N, C-alpha and C positions, 0 to 999 in steps of 0.2 A: 153846729160848730162846737167842738170841744175846746174848753179853755185848758191850755197847757200849763202844767205845774211841774217844776223840777224838785225832786226830793233828794237830799244829799245826806250821807252818813258822816257824822263828825266823830271819828274814833277817839279823839282826846276827851270829848265831853260825853261820849256814849249816848248820843241822841241823833234822831233824824230831824232835819229842818227843811223847810220848803220855801221856794221863791217862785215868782211868776211875773213875767212882763205883761201877761194877759189880764191879770187880776191885780189892779192897783191896791197897794196897802197890805198885801198879804205877808204876814209874819206868823210862822207857826213852827213849833217843835214838839217832839214827843219821844218817848223811850223806844217805841216800836213803830215800824212802818204802818201796821194796822191801826194803831192809835192815831198816828198822824193823818191817815186817810179819814178816820172817823171825825177828827177835828175839822178837816177840810170840808166835809159834808155840811158842817154847820157854818163855818166861816165864809166859804165862797159865796153862798147865796146872800149873806148879809153884806159882804163887800161889793157884790155886783149891784145890789140895791143902792147902797150909800155912794159908791164912787163911779158907777157906770149908768145909773138911772134905769136899770133893768129890774123888772119884777119877776124873779124866778118862780113865783107861785103861779104865774100865768103862762110861763114858757118852760119847756123841758130844757134843763141845763145839764151839760155833760162836762166832766173834767177828765183830762188824760194826765195821770200821774206817772212821770218818767223818773225812775229811781236809779241812783248810782251809789255803789259802795265798793271801795277799793280795799282789798285785804293784802297784807304782807305775808308771804309764805317762805318758810325756810326750806331750801332745797338740799337734801342730803347728798353727799357725794364725796 
C-alpha cells in the first residue's frame, strides 16, 4: 500500500507544502519539490511509527507524492 501525499505549490510564499489524510500529523514544506520529497522520506516513517504503530524498518513502506502547481500565463493577442 502506498501512502498518498499531496504536494502543493504556494506561489505567494514560493514553497512546496505537503498534506496527507493517510499519514496523521504530516506537516512539511520546502523550497523545491525534490527537497520536500527528501524531507518526506524522513518524516513519514517517523510519523507512521508514532501515530500509526507501524514499524517501517520491518515493512517496506511506499509513498505516492501527487504534486499540483498552477501557473498564470499571459496570452498574447
